[in-house]
VEXGUGU-795067 format. One record per residue (C-alpha): residue in one letter; x, y, z. Coordinates in nm, 3 decimals. Last residue first. Layout:
% residues N
> A; X; Y; Z $
...
END
This chain:
% residues 289
> E; 13.262; 12.323; 11.123 $
> A; 12.994; 12.082; 11.006 $
> F; 12.981; 11.753; 11.198 $
> H; 13.193; 11.479; 11.047 $
> A; 13.499; 11.469; 11.273 $
> K; 13.285; 11.519; 11.584 $
> L; 13.087; 11.204; 11.503 $
> F; 13.396; 10.990; 11.450 $
> R; 13.563; 11.120; 11.766 $
> G; 13.252; 11.042; 11.970 $
> I; 13.229; 10.691; 11.830 $
> E; 13.590; 10.634; 11.928 $
> Q; 13.518; 10.760; 12.278 $
> V; 13.229; 10.516; 12.301 $
> A; 13.460; 10.230; 12.204 $
> D; 13.719; 10.329; 12.464 $
> D; 13.458; 10.346; 12.740 $
> A; 13.318; 10.008; 12.638 $
> E; 13.661; 9.847; 12.648 $
> Q; 13.725; 10.009; 12.988 $
> M; 13.416; 9.860; 13.151 $
> I; 13.202; 10.021; 13.422 $
> G; 13.128; 10.369; 13.284 $
> A; 13.032; 10.243; 12.943 $
> H; 12.861; 9.905; 12.978 $
> I; 12.617; 9.984; 12.696 $
> Q; 12.917; 9.963; 12.463 $
> F; 12.905; 9.583; 12.487 $
> E; 12.616; 9.599; 12.242 $
> H; 12.642; 9.233; 12.138 $
> W; 12.957; 9.069; 12.267 $
> M; 13.328; 9.141; 12.261 $
> R; 13.597; 8.874; 12.225 $
> E; 13.785; 9.082; 11.966 $
> F; 13.624; 9.408; 11.860 $
> V; 13.541; 9.446; 11.489 $
> R; 13.556; 9.807; 11.378 $
> L; 13.414; 9.880; 11.031 $
> T; 13.469; 10.227; 10.884 $
> V; 13.263; 10.330; 10.582 $
> D; 13.308; 10.616; 10.335 $
> V; 13.052; 10.488; 10.083 $
> G; 13.153; 10.398; 9.730 $
> A; 12.873; 10.148; 9.669 $
> A; 13.114; 9.853; 9.697 $
> K; 13.224; 9.996; 10.032 $
> C; 12.862; 10.003; 10.145 $
> R; 12.801; 9.644; 10.043 $
> E; 13.113; 9.520; 10.221 $
> A; 13.038; 9.717; 10.537 $
> L; 12.683; 9.581; 10.546 $
> R; 12.812; 9.227; 10.502 $
> T; 13.051; 9.267; 10.796 $
> S; 12.787; 9.424; 11.015 $
> D; 12.505; 9.178; 10.952 $
> D; 12.753; 8.890; 10.970 $
> L; 12.823; 8.962; 11.338 $
> I; 12.455; 8.904; 11.418 $
> A; 12.521; 8.621; 11.664 $
> E; 12.792; 8.833; 11.819 $
> D; 13.119; 8.700; 11.962 $
> T; 13.351; 8.892; 11.727 $
> G; 13.205; 9.223; 11.841 $
> V; 13.056; 9.496; 11.622 $
> H; 13.099; 9.869; 11.567 $
> I; 13.003; 10.028; 11.234 $
> L; 13.090; 10.386; 11.137 $
> L; 12.932; 10.537; 10.824 $
> P; 12.999; 10.850; 10.624 $
> A; 12.672; 10.970; 10.467 $
> S; 12.527; 10.751; 10.195 $
> G; 12.547; 10.850; 9.829 $
> E; 12.516; 10.496; 9.699 $
> H; 12.377; 10.262; 9.962 $
> K; 12.091; 10.101; 9.772 $
> A; 11.897; 9.904; 10.030 $
> F; 11.947; 9.533; 10.098 $
> L; 12.121; 9.575; 10.434 $
> P; 11.829; 9.803; 10.520 $
> S; 11.620; 9.503; 10.632 $
> C; 11.277; 9.650; 10.709 $
> A; 11.275; 9.940; 10.459 $
> P; 11.499; 9.729; 10.236 $
> D; 11.219; 9.467; 10.197 $
> N; 11.395; 9.130; 10.205 $
> P; 11.211; 9.042; 10.528 $
> D; 10.887; 9.040; 10.319 $
> R; 10.603; 9.173; 10.532 $
> G; 10.380; 8.939; 10.733 $
> N; 10.387; 9.128; 11.061 $
> L; 10.747; 9.237; 11.001 $
> Y; 10.792; 9.353; 11.361 $
> L; 10.637; 9.045; 11.519 $
> R; 10.820; 8.805; 11.288 $
> A; 11.151; 8.984; 11.341 $
> C; 11.103; 8.972; 11.717 $
> A; 11.055; 8.595; 11.703 $
> R; 11.364; 8.556; 11.486 $
> S; 11.576; 8.761; 11.723 $
> W; 11.444; 8.571; 12.025 $
> S; 11.510; 8.229; 11.870 $
> T; 11.866; 8.335; 11.787 $
> R; 11.918; 8.432; 12.149 $
> I; 12.119; 8.749; 12.197 $
> M; 12.319; 8.874; 12.495 $
> P; 12.585; 8.618; 12.588 $
> D; 12.685; 8.549; 12.226 $
> I; 12.896; 8.233; 12.252 $
> R; 12.613; 7.984; 12.204 $
> A; 12.448; 8.138; 11.899 $
> H; 12.777; 8.224; 11.732 $
> T; 12.785; 7.949; 11.467 $
> T; 12.413; 7.960; 11.396 $
> M; 12.330; 8.331; 11.366 $
> S; 12.690; 8.369; 11.242 $
> P; 12.601; 8.179; 10.923 $
> T; 12.327; 8.428; 10.821 $
> D; 11.967; 8.303; 10.825 $
> G; 11.785; 8.557; 11.040 $
> R; 11.580; 8.707; 10.754 $
> L; 11.571; 9.037; 10.945 $
> D; 11.897; 9.163; 10.796 $
> V; 12.006; 9.504; 10.930 $
> W; 12.055; 9.446; 11.301 $
> P; 12.331; 9.695; 11.379 $
> S; 12.590; 9.603; 11.645 $
> I; 12.651; 9.972; 11.724 $
> L; 12.593; 10.208; 11.431 $
> A; 12.718; 10.562; 11.378 $
> I; 12.576; 10.758; 11.081 $
> S; 12.716; 11.086; 10.950 $
> A; 12.625; 11.444; 10.855 $
> P; 12.260; 11.356; 10.810 $
> P; 12.092; 11.383; 10.471 $
> P; 11.866; 11.670; 10.355 $
> L; 11.518; 11.544; 10.264 $
> K; 11.452; 11.407; 9.914 $
> A; 11.190; 11.165; 10.048 $
> D; 11.389; 10.872; 9.906 $
> R; 11.705; 11.010; 10.065 $
> L; 11.532; 11.051; 10.400 $
> A; 11.403; 10.694; 10.371 $
> R; 11.760; 10.567; 10.323 $
> A; 11.881; 10.755; 10.630 $
> T; 11.586; 10.624; 10.828 $
> A; 11.660; 10.264; 10.726 $
> L; 12.015; 10.312; 10.857 $
> A; 11.897; 10.455; 11.188 $
> L; 11.634; 10.179; 11.218 $
> G; 11.895; 9.909; 11.162 $
> G; 12.106; 10.064; 11.433 $
> G; 11.802; 10.087; 11.659 $
> A; 11.745; 9.717; 11.599 $
> S; 12.100; 9.662; 11.733 $
> D; 12.231; 10.001; 11.849 $
> G; 12.158; 10.344; 11.711 $
> G; 12.297; 10.656; 11.555 $
> L; 12.207; 10.939; 11.320 $
> A; 12.406; 11.260; 11.298 $
> I; 12.268; 11.614; 11.274 $
> R; 12.484; 11.927; 11.233 $
> E; 12.499; 11.902; 10.854 $
> S; 12.121; 11.861; 10.862 $
> P; 12.075; 12.214; 10.993 $
> V; 11.894; 12.240; 11.329 $
> G; 11.615; 12.498; 11.289 $
> Q; 11.362; 12.334; 11.519 $
> D; 11.174; 12.221; 11.206 $
> L; 11.485; 12.027; 11.100 $
> L; 11.490; 11.855; 11.439 $
> W; 11.121; 11.769; 11.406 $
> R; 11.180; 11.627; 11.058 $
> Y; 11.433; 11.389; 11.211 $
> A; 11.189; 11.284; 11.485 $
> R; 10.908; 11.236; 11.233 $
> L; 11.136; 11.014; 11.025 $
> A; 11.214; 10.800; 11.328 $
> D; 10.845; 10.772; 11.414 $
> D; 10.756; 10.657; 11.062 $
> L; 11.037; 10.403; 11.078 $
> A; 10.911; 10.266; 11.409 $
> A; 10.551; 10.246; 11.283 $
> P; 10.636; 10.083; 10.948 $
> H; 10.648; 9.805; 11.066 $
> P; 10.460; 9.665; 11.363 $
> H; 10.284; 9.869; 11.633 $
> E; 10.124; 9.653; 11.901 $
> P; 10.367; 9.370; 11.822 $
> A; 10.581; 9.572; 11.792 $
> L; 10.712; 9.898; 11.934 $
> R; 10.648; 10.271; 11.890 $
> Y; 10.949; 10.501; 11.917 $
> S; 11.093; 10.604; 12.252 $
> P; 11.293; 10.900; 12.131 $
> A; 11.664; 10.961; 12.195 $
> Y; 11.788; 11.315; 12.142 $
> V; 12.159; 11.353; 12.206 $
> I; 12.306; 11.702; 12.229 $
> A; 12.668; 11.696; 12.128 $
> D; 13.023; 11.692; 12.265 $
> A; 13.058; 11.354; 12.091 $
> A; 13.209; 11.177; 12.394 $
> V; 12.989; 11.368; 12.640 $
> A; 12.664; 11.298; 12.457 $
> L; 12.768; 10.937; 12.392 $
> H; 12.820; 10.877; 12.764 $
> T; 12.475; 11.016; 12.840 $
> I; 12.310; 10.795; 12.578 $
> L; 12.491; 10.484; 12.702 $
> G; 12.348; 10.529; 13.051 $
> A; 12.000; 10.618; 12.926 $
> H; 11.967; 10.303; 12.718 $
> T; 11.684; 10.129; 12.906 $
> Q; 11.520; 10.468; 12.970 $
> W; 11.528; 10.564; 12.600 $
> S; 11.304; 10.268; 12.539 $
> G; 11.340; 9.892; 12.513 $
> I; 11.131; 9.603; 12.385 $
> C; 10.974; 9.492; 12.056 $
> Y; 11.175; 9.651; 11.774 $
> G; 11.443; 9.392; 11.857 $
> G; 11.549; 9.590; 12.162 $
> G; 11.781; 9.865; 12.046 $
> H; 11.762; 10.238; 12.110 $
> F; 11.753; 10.503; 11.836 $
> Y; 11.979; 10.808; 11.863 $
> L; 11.948; 11.147; 11.695 $
> L; 12.289; 11.301; 11.760 $
> V; 12.289; 11.680; 11.757 $
> N; 12.557; 11.946; 11.708 $
> E; 12.528; 12.303; 11.837 $
> P; 12.644; 12.220; 12.189 $
> D; 12.536; 12.427; 12.491 $
> T; 12.773; 12.339; 12.774 $
> G; 12.763; 12.312; 13.154 $
> R; 12.702; 11.938; 13.164 $
> P; 12.754; 11.761; 12.832 $
> W; 12.412; 11.699; 12.673 $
> A; 12.120; 11.457; 12.703 $
> R; 11.763; 11.511; 12.581 $
> V; 11.531; 11.221; 12.653 $
> A; 11.223; 11.117; 12.463 $
> P; 10.850; 11.066; 12.485 $
> M; 10.704; 11.091; 12.134 $
> G; 10.468; 11.360; 12.000 $
> A; 10.716; 11.491; 11.743 $
> I; 10.969; 11.528; 12.021 $
> E; 10.870; 11.524; 12.387 $
> V; 11.123; 11.593; 12.659 $
> K; 11.272; 11.431; 12.968 $
> R; 11.591; 11.613; 13.063 $
> T; 11.946; 11.496; 13.100 $
> S; 12.276; 11.652; 13.205 $
> A; 12.609; 11.488; 13.133 $
> A; 12.941; 11.471; 13.317 $
> K; 12.775; 11.269; 13.593 $
> T; 12.784; 10.971; 13.358 $
> R; 12.482; 10.744; 13.360 $
> P; 12.543; 10.401; 13.505 $
> N; 12.461; 10.059; 13.356 $
> L; 12.309; 9.843; 13.629 $
> G; 11.984; 10.037; 13.589 $
> S; 11.925; 9.853; 13.262 $
> V; 11.844; 9.541; 13.467 $
> L; 11.497; 9.658; 13.566 $
> R; 11.397; 9.816; 13.235 $
> S; 11.501; 9.500; 13.049 $
> W; 11.295; 9.289; 13.289 $
> A; 10.984; 9.503; 13.245 $
> R; 11.009; 9.487; 12.866 $
> Q; 11.068; 9.111; 12.869 $
> F; 10.769; 9.061; 13.099 $
> G; 10.543; 9.260; 12.869 $
> I; 10.671; 9.070; 12.567 $
> P; 10.564; 8.742; 12.724 $
> F; 10.842; 8.491; 12.801 $
> P; 10.870; 8.157; 12.619 $
> P; 10.968; 8.340; 12.295 $
> G; 11.301; 8.460; 12.431 $
> L; 11.473; 8.724; 12.640 $
> F; 11.484; 8.611; 13.003 $
> P; 11.804; 8.404; 13.000 $
> K; 11.975; 8.663; 12.775 $
> V; 11.954; 8.967; 13.001 $
> F; 12.108; 8.878; 13.337 $
> L; 12.470; 8.791; 13.261 $
> R; 12.493; 9.067; 13.000 $
> L; 12.411; 9.326; 13.266 $
> M; 12.725; 9.261; 13.474 $
END
């Protein structure tokens, strides 16, 4: 299974180029569903994929941001999960390959995410038919995007679905220490190295980089998935607490004995299939009728 092959080769001793190539290689172990169609596209000047349930023409859209510590990954490394989400949500999924650090540190990824959202609006997709989603760093990016949309006075998304979101780039939460050995996907040293490259000297307390610290009042309904075995478990639990205190409609699902981004194994693991179906139900419940 993919989780057995990823962690040993993600870490500061390995060059970013090697880590990117390795993640592309092992991502092929996670299958795409035959119930979805895909097409390579370009959105706002970025390479991306468009996925949708085969034989349908959905009106709703999920703008999805892949994980990878802001340093590795692309829509190709997450293509399997993207297709499963399209079918579960009965929606078109657009997943752009945003710019990565260290070549393009913050705010490049956030700028790209905002351009992708604006592109959807320019295509005539109403915001009440757009949801934001992402996993790990992509989850943090989705949340930061929602906050940036509010600051720019752009129409908000219908909902936000986050898988193992990385929302605190300080890297000093208790679970980063207590769960370091049991998380089969994430090395603490790797997360901290990626944070340094992405921040490029910026304050990790900046809400644009660590959206945990943003003001959450008025947020769209939020779903958070996380596993008990994750090194960044505290990111999700603290985010849920802060959002609830701000009056946000937030649902936190903590999966027992599950690891970081286990949902990427949809199609080969029942727990992942069930989790993806739950995400789909959440998204469908909040799209405009």
